[in-house]
N, CA and C of each residue as an Amber inpcrd file, in Angstrom:
protein
   600
   1.7950000  21.0920000  -1.6590000   0.8570000  22.1640000  -1.9600000
   0.5030000  22.1050000  -3.4370000  -0.7660000  22.2020000  -3.7610000
  -1.1970000  22.1480000  -5.1400000  -0.7880000  23.4120000  -5.8770000
  -0.5150000  23.2450000  -7.1570000  -0.0960000  24.3560000  -8.0020000
  -1.2590000  25.3220000  -8.1840000  -0.9890000  26.6020000  -8.0890000
  -2.0190000  27.6220000  -8.2450000  -1.6430000  28.5080000  -9.4240000
  -2.4470000  28.4280000 -10.5030000  -2.1140000  29.1510000 -11.7320000
  -2.0460000  30.6540000 -11.4990000  -2.8720000  31.1780000 -10.5990000
  -2.9020000  32.6170000 -10.3720000  -1.6270000  33.1190000  -9.6990000
  -0.8340000  32.2030000  -9.1330000   0.3920000  32.5930000  -8.4420000
   1.5950000  32.6300000  -9.3790000   1.3950000  32.2500000 -10.6390000
   2.5020000  32.2660000 -11.5920000   3.0840000  33.6720000 -11.7130000
   4.3930000  33.7520000 -11.8550000   5.0200000  35.0690000 -12.0480000
   5.1330000  35.4250000 -13.5220000   5.0140000  34.4300000 -14.3920000
   5.1140000  34.6870000 -15.8290000   3.9410000  34.0490000 -16.5560000
   3.4560000  34.7330000 -17.5750000   2.3480000  34.2290000 -18.3830000
   2.6640000  34.4210000 -19.8530000   2.0940000  33.5850000 -20.6720000
   2.2380000  33.7500000 -22.1110000   1.5940000  35.0630000 -22.5400000
   2.0850000  35.6190000 -23.6340000   1.6130000  36.9360000 -24.0830000
   0.4630000  36.8610000 -25.0720000   0.2000000  35.6910000 -25.6580000
  -0.8050000  35.6230000 -26.7200000  -2.2310000  35.5470000 -26.1760000
  -3.1750000  35.9060000 -27.0230000  -4.6010000  35.7210000 -26.7290000
  -5.2160000  34.7030000 -27.6820000  -4.4650000  34.2760000 -28.6730000
  -4.8660000  33.2110000 -29.5960000  -3.6290000  32.3460000 -29.8250000
  -3.8030000  31.0270000 -29.7560000  -2.6470000  30.1350000 -29.8730000
  -1.8200000  30.3650000 -31.1290000  -2.4540000  30.7930000 -32.2150000
  -1.7180000  30.9860000 -33.4680000  -0.6400000  32.0710000 -33.3360000
  -0.7830000  32.9200000 -32.3280000   0.1850000  34.0010000 -32.1280000
   1.2720000  33.6540000 -31.1080000   1.2670000  32.4260000 -30.6080000
   2.2380000  32.0160000 -29.6040000   3.6590000  31.9990000 -30.1330000
   4.5870000  32.4160000 -29.3010000   6.0080000  32.4410000 -29.6560000
   6.7440000  31.3760000 -28.8250000   7.9570000  31.0140000 -29.2460000
   8.7030000  29.9940000 -28.4950000   8.8150000  30.3040000 -27.0020000
   9.0220000  31.5910000 -26.6630000   9.1580000  31.9360000 -25.2410000
   7.8440000  31.7480000 -24.4830000   6.7110000  31.9270000 -25.1880000
   5.4150000  31.6720000 -24.5640000   5.2860000  30.1990000 -24.1950000
   5.6450000  29.3500000 -25.1410000   5.4820000  27.9180000 -24.9070000
   6.5110000  27.3820000 -23.9240000   7.6150000  28.0670000 -23.7870000
   8.5710000  27.6990000 -22.7400000   7.9570000  27.9580000 -21.3640000
   7.2890000  29.0950000 -21.2140000   6.6010000  29.4340000 -19.9580000
   5.5210000  28.4020000 -19.6590000   4.7400000  28.0750000 -20.6850000
   3.6300000  27.1310000 -20.5010000   4.1520000  25.7370000 -20.1760000
   5.1960000  25.3130000 -20.8610000   5.7690000  23.9840000 -20.6070000
   6.3010000  23.8780000 -19.1870000   6.9500000  24.9310000 -18.7220000
   7.4700000  24.9210000 -17.3550000   6.3270000  24.8440000 -16.3450000
   5.2790000  25.6090000 -16.5980000   4.1210000  25.5890000 -15.7070000
   3.4490000  24.2170000 -15.7140000   3.3640000  23.6230000 -16.9040000
   2.7720000  22.2890000 -17.0210000   3.5520000  21.2750000 -16.1990000
   4.8750000  21.3510000 -16.2950000   5.7080000  20.4200000 -15.5500000
   5.4900000  20.5080000 -14.0560000   5.3870000  21.7310000 -13.5570000
   5.1400000  21.9240000 -12.1280000   3.7580000  21.4130000 -11.7330000
   2.7740000  21.6930000 -12.5810000   1.4000000  21.2700000 -12.3020000
   1.2920000  19.7470000 -12.3110000   1.9650000  19.1090000 -13.2710000
   1.8950000  17.6530000 -13.4000000   2.4740000  16.9400000 -12.1830000
   3.4720000  17.5650000 -11.5380000   4.0670000  16.9470000 -10.3540000
   3.0600000  16.7430000  -9.2300000   2.0220000  17.5660000  -9.2150000
   1.0160000  17.4870000  -8.1600000  -0.1330000  16.5300000  -8.4860000
  -0.0480000  15.8390000  -9.6260000  -1.1320000  14.9350000 -10.0050000
  -1.4430000  13.8920000  -8.9340000  -0.4310000  13.2370000  -8.3400000
  -0.7670000  12.2710000  -7.2850000  -1.5580000  12.8900000  -6.1300000
  -1.2430000  14.1400000  -5.7670000  -1.9950000  14.8090000  -4.7080000
  -3.4540000  15.0010000  -5.1110000  -3.6740000  15.3940000  -6.3680000
  -5.0400000  15.6000000  -6.8260000  -5.8100000  14.2890000  -6.8890000
  -5.1170000  13.2150000  -7.2790000  -5.7510000  11.8950000  -7.3000000
  -6.1850000  11.4970000  -5.8880000  -5.2920000  11.6800000  -4.9350000
  -5.6090000  11.3190000  -3.5500000  -6.7700000  12.1720000  -3.0250000
  -6.7400000  13.4600000  -3.3220000  -7.8300000  14.3510000  -2.8790000
  -9.1600000  13.9150000  -3.4870000  -9.1250000  13.5370000  -4.7570000
 -10.3740000  13.1630000  -5.4190000 -10.9190000  11.8490000  -4.8740000
 -10.0330000  10.9370000  -4.5220000 -10.4960000   9.6950000  -3.8960000
 -11.2770000   9.9840000  -2.6190000 -10.8200000  10.9820000  -1.8780000
 -11.4840000  11.3180000  -0.6160000 -12.9090000  11.8320000  -0.8230000
 -13.2310000  12.2780000  -2.0360000 -14.6070000  12.6990000  -2.3180000
 -15.5780000  11.5190000  -2.2680000 -15.0390000  10.3040000  -2.3680000
 -15.8800000   9.1100000  -2.3290000 -16.2640000   8.7210000  -0.9030000
 -15.5830000   9.2990000   0.0720000 -15.8560000   8.9660000   1.4720000
 -17.2430000   9.4590000   1.8710000 -18.0110000   8.5910000   2.5070000
 -19.3410000   8.9570000   2.9820000 -20.4240000   8.8590000   1.9300000
 -20.0550000   8.5480000   0.7020000 -21.0230000   8.4130000  -0.3890000
 -21.3360000   6.9240000  -0.5600000 -22.4820000   6.5050000  -0.0710000
 -22.8380000   5.0870000  -0.0940000 -23.5670000   4.6860000  -1.3750000
 -24.3760000   5.5620000  -1.9110000 -25.1250000   5.2300000  -3.1190000
 -26.0080000   4.0160000  -2.9530000 -26.4270000   3.7430000  -1.7110000
 -27.2720000   2.5890000  -1.4420000 -26.5090000   1.3060000  -1.1400000
 -25.1980000   1.3220000  -1.3120000 -24.3930000   0.1220000  -1.0730000
 -24.1130000  -0.0540000   0.4230000 -23.6800000  -1.2490000   0.8450000
 -23.4080000  -1.5060000   2.2730000 -22.2000000  -0.7360000   2.8140000
 -21.2910000  -0.3130000   1.9380000 -20.1260000   0.4830000   2.3490000
 -20.0480000   1.6990000   1.4380000 -19.3520000   2.7490000   1.9040000
 -19.2280000   3.9170000   1.0290000 -18.2420000   3.6180000  -0.1090000
 -18.2390000   4.5220000  -1.0860000 -17.4770000   4.2610000  -2.3040000
 -15.9690000   4.2100000  -2.0470000 -15.4860000   5.0070000  -1.1030000
 -14.0650000   4.9540000  -0.7860000 -13.7080000   3.6120000  -0.1620000
 -14.5120000   3.1500000   0.7850000 -14.2650000   1.8480000   1.4110000
 -14.2630000   0.7460000   0.3630000 -15.2000000   0.8230000  -0.5800000
 -15.2400000  -0.1790000  -1.6530000 -13.9330000  -0.1730000  -2.4470000
 -13.4380000   1.0060000  -2.7930000 -12.1800000   1.0970000  -3.5400000
 -11.0170000   0.5520000  -2.7200000 -10.9810000   0.9010000  -1.4540000
  -9.9080000   0.4270000  -0.5740000  -9.9690000  -1.0890000  -0.4060000
 -11.1720000  -1.6240000  -0.2620000 -11.3200000  -3.0770000  -0.1230000
 -10.8940000  -3.7940000  -1.3990000 -11.2540000  -3.2320000  -2.5380000
 -10.8680000  -3.8420000  -3.8150000  -9.3470000  -3.8780000  -3.9320000
  -8.7130000  -2.7650000  -3.6070000  -7.2520000  -2.6990000  -3.6600000
  -6.6160000  -3.6250000  -2.6280000  -7.1980000  -3.6880000  -1.4420000
  -6.6840000  -4.5600000  -0.3880000  -6.7230000  -6.0180000  -0.8300000
  -7.8350000  -6.4310000  -1.4060000  -7.9690000  -7.8110000  -1.8830000
  -6.9200000  -8.1270000  -2.9540000  -6.7470000  -7.2050000  -3.8980000
  -5.7680000  -7.4360000  -4.9610000  -4.3510000  -7.4830000  -4.3940000
  -4.0550000  -6.5840000  -3.4700000  -2.7310000  -6.5420000  -2.8520000
  -2.4440000  -7.8130000  -2.0590000  -3.3910000  -8.2350000  -1.2660000
  -3.2130000  -9.4480000  -0.4590000  -3.0740000 -10.6890000  -1.3330000
  -3.5870000 -10.6000000  -2.5540000  -3.5030000 -11.7320000  -3.4690000
  -2.2180000 -11.7120000  -4.2870000  -1.3400000 -10.7330000  -4.0140000
  -0.0330000 -10.7070000  -4.6510000   0.0580000  -9.9370000  -5.9550000
  -0.9550000  -9.1530000  -6.2730000  -0.8990000  -8.3570000  -7.5050000
   0.1460000  -7.2460000  -7.3610000   0.7240000  -6.8380000  -8.4910000
   1.7700000  -5.8160000  -8.4430000   1.1770000  -4.4320000  -8.1990000
   2.0590000  -3.4580000  -7.9730000   1.6070000  -2.1170000  -7.5820000
   0.7060000  -1.4740000  -8.6300000   1.0410000  -1.6510000  -9.8990000
   0.2220000  -1.0400000 -10.9430000  -1.1980000  -1.5910000 -10.9140000
  -1.3180000  -2.8820000 -10.7890000  -2.6380000  -3.5230000 -10.7270000
  -3.4050000  -3.0270000  -9.4990000  -2.7120000  -2.9410000  -8.3680000
  -3.3700000  -2.5100000  -7.1250000  -3.8580000  -1.0710000  -7.2400000
  -3.0730000  -0.2220000  -7.8710000  -3.5060000   1.1690000  -8.0670000
  -4.7210000   1.2150000  -8.9860000  -4.7510000   0.3690000  -9.9920000
  -5.9440000   0.2900000 -10.8450000  -7.1550000  -0.1540000 -10.0280000
  -6.9460000  -1.1090000  -9.1440000  -8.0380000  -1.5560000  -8.2750000
  -8.5130000  -0.4220000  -7.3630000  -7.5720000   0.3410000  -6.8560000
  -7.9070000   1.4590000  -5.9740000  -8.7000000   2.5320000  -6.7070000
  -8.3390000   2.7940000  -7.9550000  -8.9310000   3.9190000  -8.6860000
 -10.0690000   3.5140000  -9.6270000 -10.4320000   2.2480000  -9.6480000
 -11.3830000   1.7910000 -10.6680000 -12.7210000   2.5270000 -10.6190000
 -13.1180000   3.0170000  -9.4440000 -14.3920000   3.7350000  -9.3150000
 -14.2100000   5.2270000  -9.0110000 -13.0270000   5.7600000  -9.2410000
 -12.7930000   7.1760000  -8.9630000 -13.6860000   8.0640000  -9.8340000
 -14.1640000   7.5240000 -10.9370000 -15.0230000   8.2880000 -11.8320000
 -16.4600000   8.4320000 -11.3710000 -16.8110000   7.8240000 -10.2520000
 -18.1980000   7.8820000  -9.7780000 -18.6910000   9.3070000  -9.5510000
 -17.8060000  10.2110000  -9.1640000 -18.2490000  11.5650000  -8.8260000
 -18.6850000  12.3530000 -10.0530000 -17.9440000  12.2650000 -11.1410000
 -18.2540000  13.0490000 -12.3350000 -18.7850000  12.2130000 -13.4880000
 -18.5470000  10.9160000 -13.4530000 -18.9910000  10.0370000 -14.5410000
 -20.1240000   9.1320000 -14.0980000 -21.2240000   9.7280000 -13.6980000
 -22.3470000   8.9390000 -13.1900000 -22.8230000   7.8960000 -14.2020000
 -22.6850000   8.1820000 -15.4890000 -23.1550000   7.2710000 -16.5260000
 -22.0140000   6.5630000 -17.2440000 -20.7790000   6.8740000 -16.8840000
 -19.6260000   6.2180000 -17.5380000 -18.4020000   6.2180000 -16.6210000
 -18.6050000   5.8150000 -15.3770000 -17.5270000   5.9360000 -14.3840000
 -16.2820000   5.1410000 -14.7660000 -16.4720000   3.9980000 -15.4060000
 -15.3150000   3.1780000 -15.7830000 -14.4610000   3.8890000 -16.8280000
 -15.1160000   4.5970000 -17.7500000 -14.3800000   5.3400000 -18.7690000
 -13.5420000   6.4490000 -18.1460000 -14.1060000   7.1330000 -17.1450000
 -13.3890000   8.2270000 -16.4870000 -12.1260000   7.6860000 -15.8130000
 -12.2650000   6.6040000 -15.0730000 -11.1030000   6.0090000 -14.4030000
 -10.0600000   5.5550000 -15.4170000 -10.5250000   4.9520000 -16.5020000
  -9.6060000   4.4470000 -17.5170000  -8.8190000   5.5750000 -18.1720000
  -9.4700000   6.6950000 -18.4230000  -8.7890000   7.8380000 -19.0320000
  -7.7110000   8.3740000 -18.1000000  -7.9910000   8.4580000 -16.8110000
  -6.9950000   8.9360000 -15.8560000  -5.7780000   8.0160000 -15.8090000
  -6.0300000   6.7260000 -15.8930000  -4.9570000   5.7480000 -15.7470000
  -4.1840000   5.4930000 -17.0390000  -4.8090000   5.7380000 -18.1740000
  -4.2560000   5.3150000 -19.4650000  -2.7990000   5.6990000 -19.7000000
  -2.3530000   6.9340000 -19.4110000  -0.9510000   7.2720000 -19.6910000
   0.0580000   6.5370000 -18.8040000  -0.4250000   5.9050000 -17.7310000
   0.4890000   5.3930000 -16.7070000   0.5040000   3.8730000 -16.5600000
  -0.3960000   3.1850000 -17.2470000  -0.5230000   1.7380000 -17.0270000
  -0.4740000   0.9730000 -18.3500000  -0.3680000  -0.3370000 -18.2300000
  -0.3050000  -1.2030000 -19.4070000  -1.6410000  -1.2230000 -20.1370000
  -1.6010000  -1.6710000 -21.3820000  -2.8380000  -1.8340000 -22.1610000
  -3.8050000  -2.7760000 -21.4470000  -3.2630000  -3.8520000 -20.8700000
  -4.1050000  -4.8400000 -20.2060000  -4.8550000  -4.2350000 -19.0200000
  -4.1340000  -3.4770000 -18.1860000  -4.7790000  -2.8790000 -17.0190000
  -5.7470000  -1.7610000 -17.4160000  -5.3750000  -1.0080000 -18.4390000
  -6.2830000   0.0330000 -18.9360000  -7.5760000  -0.5830000 -19.4370000
  -7.4720000  -1.6370000 -20.2280000  -8.6630000  -2.3070000 -20.7670000
  -9.5230000  -2.8710000 -19.6380000  -8.8770000  -3.4560000 -18.6650000
  -9.5900000  -4.0370000 -17.5160000 -10.4280000  -2.9830000 -16.7930000
  -9.8380000  -1.8310000 -16.5210000 -10.5720000  -0.7750000 -15.8210000
 -11.6830000  -0.2270000 -16.7050000 -11.3920000  -0.0120000 -17.9690000
 -12.3740000   0.5690000 -18.8880000 -13.6150000  -0.3080000 -19.0340000
 -13.4380000  -1.6250000 -18.9600000 -14.5520000  -2.5360000 -19.2120000
 -15.1310000  -3.1810000 -17.9580000 -14.6070000  -2.8400000 -16.7790000
 -15.0630000  -3.5550000 -15.5820000 -16.5560000  -3.3710000 -15.3080000
 -17.1200000  -2.2200000 -15.6850000 -18.5450000  -1.9780000 -15.4160000
 -19.4300000  -2.9380000 -16.2020000 -19.0160000  -3.2690000 -17.4250000
 -19.7800000  -4.2200000 -18.2320000 -19.6760000  -5.6170000 -17.6340000
 -18.5030000  -5.9760000 -17.1610000 -18.2930000  -7.3120000 -16.6030000
 -19.0350000  -7.4850000 -15.2800000 -19.0510000  -6.4450000 -14.4420000
 -19.7580000  -6.5840000 -13.1720000 -21.2710000  -6.6110000 -13.3850000
 -21.7070000  -6.1580000 -14.5490000 -23.1310000  -6.1810000 -14.8660000
 -23.7290000  -7.5800000 -14.8700000 -22.8610000  -8.5790000 -14.9770000
 -23.3530000  -9.9710000 -14.9280000 -24.1570000 -10.2300000 -13.6580000
 -23.7980000  -9.5360000 -12.5920000 -24.4320000  -9.7900000 -11.3010000
 -25.7560000  -9.0460000 -11.1070000 -26.0220000  -8.0350000 -11.9520000
 -27.2440000  -7.2640000 -11.6860000 -27.9590000  -6.6850000 -12.8980000
 -27.3720000  -6.7230000 -14.0960000 -28.0220000  -6.1040000 -15.2470000
 -29.4290000  -6.6590000 -15.4800000 -29.6150000  -7.9500000 -15.2500000
 -30.9180000  -8.5610000 -15.5130000 -32.0000000  -8.0340000 -14.5780000
 -31.6150000  -7.5040000 -13.4210000 -32.6020000  -6.9010000 -12.5170000
 -33.0480000  -5.5310000 -13.0160000 -32.2970000  -4.9610000 -13.9450000
 -32.5860000  -3.6310000 -14.4700000 -33.1100000  -3.6850000 -15.9030000
 -33.4440000  -4.8940000 -16.3560000 -33.9530000  -5.0440000 -17.7130000
 -32.8610000  -5.0130000 -18.7670000 -31.6300000  -5.2620000 -18.3530000
 -30.4880000  -5.2430000 -19.2670000 -29.9550000  -6.6590000 -19.4750000
 -29.0370000  -6.7980000 -20.4040000 -28.4490000  -8.0920000 -20.7260000
 -27.2590000  -8.3690000 -19.8180000 -27.4030000  -9.3340000 -18.9280000
 -26.3200000  -9.6360000 -17.9960000 -25.1060000 -10.2520000 -18.6900000
 -25.3190000 -10.7800000 -19.8680000 -24.2330000 -11.4280000 -20.6070000
 -23.5530000 -10.4930000 -21.6050000 -23.7060000  -9.2040000 -21.4010000
 -23.0820000  -8.2260000 -22.2890000 -21.5720000  -8.4320000 -22.3860000
 -20.9820000  -8.9120000 -21.3080000 -19.5290000  -9.1250000 -21.3010000
 -19.0960000 -10.1530000 -22.3320000 -20.0010000 -11.0410000 -22.7270000
 -19.6410000 -12.0890000 -23.6750000 -19.2680000 -11.5300000 -25.0460000
 -19.6550000 -10.2870000 -25.3070000 -19.2650000  -9.6410000 -26.5650000
 -17.7480000  -9.4880000 -26.6700000 -17.0640000  -9.6160000 -25.5360000
 -15.6120000  -9.4000000 -25.5010000 -14.8320000 -10.6890000 -25.2780000
 -15.4770000 -11.8430000 -25.4530000 -14.8210000 -13.1150000 -25.1380000
 -13.5460000 -13.3620000 -25.9320000 -13.4510000 -12.7680000 -27.0870000
 -12.2580000 -12.9840000 -27.9140000 -11.1380000 -11.9930000 -27.5980000
 -11.3960000 -11.0660000 -26.7130000 -10.3640000 -10.0910000 -26.3560000
  -9.3250000 -10.7460000 -25.4450000  -8.0470000 -10.4810000 -25.6660000
  -7.0160000 -11.1190000 -24.8300000  -7.0870000 -10.7240000 -23.3530000
  -7.8030000  -9.6500000 -23.0220000  -7.8900000  -9.2000000 -21.6320000
  -9.1900000  -9.6100000 -20.9540000  -9.9740000 -10.4600000 -21.6240000
 -11.2530000 -10.9060000 -21.0690000 -11.0600000 -11.6000000 -19.7180000
 -10.1550000 -12.5800000 -19.6810000  -9.9350000 -13.3400000 -18.4510000
  -9.4190000 -12.4810000 -17.3190000  -8.5530000 -11.5440000 -17.6360000
  -8.0080000 -10.6280000 -16.6240000  -9.1320000  -9.8020000 -16.0130000
 -10.0140000  -9.2850000 -16.8380000 -11.1010000  -8.4430000 -16.3480000
 -12.1180000  -9.2660000 -15.5750000 -12.3790000 -10.4700000 -16.0370000
 -13.2890000 -11.3710000 -15.3260000 -12.7510000 -11.6660000 -13.9270000
 -11.4550000 -11.9240000 -13.8310000 -10.8420000 -12.1880000 -12.5250000
 -10.9390000 -10.9600000 -11.6250000 -10.6370000  -9.7760000 -12.1720000
 -10.6960000  -8.5570000 -11.3770000 -12.0790000  -8.3510000 -10.7790000
 -13.0870000  -8.5000000 -11.6070000 -14.4560000  -8.2540000 -11.1510000
 -14.9080000  -9.3280000 -10.1600000 -14.6210000 -10.5900000 -10.4420000
 -15.1290000 -11.6690000  -9.5910000 -14.3660000 -11.8270000  -8.2760000
 -13.0400000 -11.5860000  -8.3000000 -12.2250000 -11.8160000  -7.0990000
 -12.0230000 -10.5810000  -6.2320000 -12.0020000  -9.3940000  -6.8610000
 -11.6130000  -8.2020000  -6.1050000 -12.7000000  -7.1350000  -6.0440000
 -13.3410000  -6.8440000  -7.1460000 -14.3280000  -5.7660000  -7.2000000
 -15.6720000  -6.1690000  -6.5900000 -16.2650000  -7.2130000  -7.0840000
 -17.6240000  -7.5690000  -6.6680000 -17.7670000  -7.9960000  -5.2030000
 -16.7520000  -8.6230000  -4.5920000 -16.8990000  -8.9870000  -3.1700000
 -16.5550000  -7.8520000  -2.1990000 -16.1870000  -6.6820000  -2.7070000
 -15.6290000  -5.6240000  -1.8510000 -16.6950000  -4.6640000  -1.3280000
 -17.7290000  -5.2420000  -0.7350000 -18.8130000  -4.4420000  -0.1390000
 -19.1230000  -4.9210000   1.2740000 -18.1170000  -5.4380000   1.9420000
 -18.2930000  -6.0630000   3.2550000 -17.7900000  -5.1410000   4.3630000
 -18.6900000  -4.6230000   5.2020000 -18.2620000  -3.7220000   6.2780000
 -17.2770000  -4.3690000   7.2470000 -17.2180000  -5.6990000   7.2690000
 -16.3400000  -6.4050000   8.1980000 -15.0220000  -6.8460000   7.5440000
 -14.8740000  -6.6480000   6.2640000 -13.6820000  -7.1330000   5.5630000
 -12.4710000  -6.2550000   5.8390000 -11.2900000  -6.8240000   5.6620000
 -10.0570000  -6.0470000   5.8240000 -10.0620000  -4.8900000   4.8300000
  -9.7660000  -3.7110000   5.3430000  -9.7370000  -2.5120000   4.5030000
  -8.5160000  -1.6900000   4.9030000  -7.4600000  -1.8150000   4.1210000
  -6.2600000  -1.0360000   4.4050000  -6.5480000   0.4500000   4.1730000
  -5.9370000   1.3380000   4.9480000  -6.2170000   2.7710000   4.8060000
  -5.6190000   3.3350000   3.5190000  -6.1380000   4.4670000   3.1000000
  -5.6430000   5.1140000   1.8890000  -4.1500000   5.4100000   1.9860000
  -3.6910000   5.7750000   3.1770000  -2.2660000   6.0920000   3.3610000
  -1.3670000   4.9050000   3.0130000  -1.8840000   3.6930000   3.1660000
  -1.1060000   2.4960000   2.8430000  -0.7900000   2.4450000   1.3490000
  -1.7510000   2.8960000   0.5470000  -1.6050000   2.8200000  -0.9080000
  -0.9570000   4.0650000  -1.5130000  -0.7950000   5.1110000  -0.7140000
  -0.2770000   6.3670000  -1.2520000   1.0770000   6.2110000  -1.9420000
   2.0440000   5.4800000  -1.3750000   3.3260000   5.3210000  -2.0780000
   3.1660000   4.6510000  -3.4460000   2.2370000   3.7250000  -3.5580000
   1.9900000   3.0670000  -4.8430000   1.4240000   4.0580000  -5.8460000
   0.4750000   4.8910000  -5.4000000  -0.1150000   5.9020000  -6.2760000
   0.9710000   6.8500000  -6.7780000   1.8200000   7.2990000  -5.8730000
   2.8880000   8.2330000  -6.2530000   3.8760000   7.5770000  -7.2260000
   4.1460000   6.3240000  -7.0240000   5.0570000   5.5980000  -7.9130000
   4.4690000   5.4780000  -9.3190000   3.2260000   5.0690000  -9.4190000
   2.6100000   4.8400000 -10.7250000   2.3970000   6.1420000 -11.4860000
   2.0290000   7.2040000 -10.7690000   1.7430000   8.4750000 -11.4290000
   2.9660000   9.3890000 -11.5370000   4.1290000   8.8650000 -11.2160000
   5.3470000   9.6840000 -11.2760000   5.7570000  10.0020000 -12.7110000
   5.5380000   9.0750000 -13.6090000   6.0150000   9.2560000 -14.9900000
   5.0990000   8.4990000 -15.9540000   4.5580000   9.1670000 -16.9560000
   3.7080000   8.4490000 -17.9130000   4.5160000   7.4910000 -18.7730000
   3.9110000   6.3680000 -19.1170000   4.5520000   5.4220000 -20.0260000
   4.1420000   5.7050000 -21.4650000   3.0500000   6.4620000 -21.6300000
   2.6050000   6.8970000 -22.9580000   1.8060000   8.1790000 -22.7940000
   1.9930000   9.0760000 -23.7220000   1.3100000  10.3600000 -23.6360000
   1.4670000  11.0880000 -24.9520000   0.5040000  11.9040000 -25.3010000
   0.6040000  12.7690000 -26.4670000   1.8520000  13.6450000 -26.3810000
   2.2300000  13.9870000 -25.1480000   3.3440000  14.9210000 -24.9250000
   4.6510000  14.1830000 -24.5660000   4.7040000  12.8850000 -24.8170000
   5.8560000  12.0630000 -24.4180000   7.1710000  12.6240000 -24.9580000
   7.1770000  13.0660000 -26.2100000   8.4050000  13.5470000 -26.8350000
   8.8620000  14.8790000 -26.2500000   7.9670000  15.5460000 -25.5260000
   8.3140000  16.8540000 -24.9520000   8.7230000  16.7510000 -23.4980000
   8.9660000  15.5300000 -23.0060000   9.2360000  15.3380000 -21.5810000
  10.4270000  16.1480000 -21.0880000  11.4370000  16.2890000 -21.9050000
  12.6030000  17.0360000 -21.4640000  12.3580000  18.5270000 -21.3370000
  11.2780000  18.9920000 -21.9570000  10.9530000  20.4060000 -21.9380000
   9.9310000  20.7170000 -20.8660000   9.0110000  19.7920000 -20.6360000
   7.8590000  20.0840000 -19.7680000   8.1050000  19.6310000 -18.3360000
């Protein structure tokens, strides 16, 4: 069950943060900890918003994400990589003009620098296949050739992301990937609040 702020039995007493007392922040930290535990549920729910949204593509956005993750999984990629493949387009709903950035921000506290960079830049790399049809530079990705994650992102886009629009291709269900999502989002590897983990 998702956390409901209105159901809290205790609330901080301040109306301006400058007036907060230690007991206020103890209440808030406890509430944050409970809310954070439900993050995997919210991620799964948000993925389901992609179902039925085709955007002109041959498969809906959820199927595309599932196919991308399926391809990466079948190719032997580890759970973190597969979860990145699954969530790479989760930003489509709210980030119409920067979907890759939205996905990257969600994943950043939980994944390696390499996987974060790959997700953040995948939209530029996939542009090789269609930017020129839109009056854009298809070789925009070449601006990143010196980046150590260039090859990783090129592989992701060419092997897993770009071919994942086939209505006949193997598409593992979302439930198959749920344990991986829960594993990756169980504990951040980096966060502004990392030092407060024992409190929150």
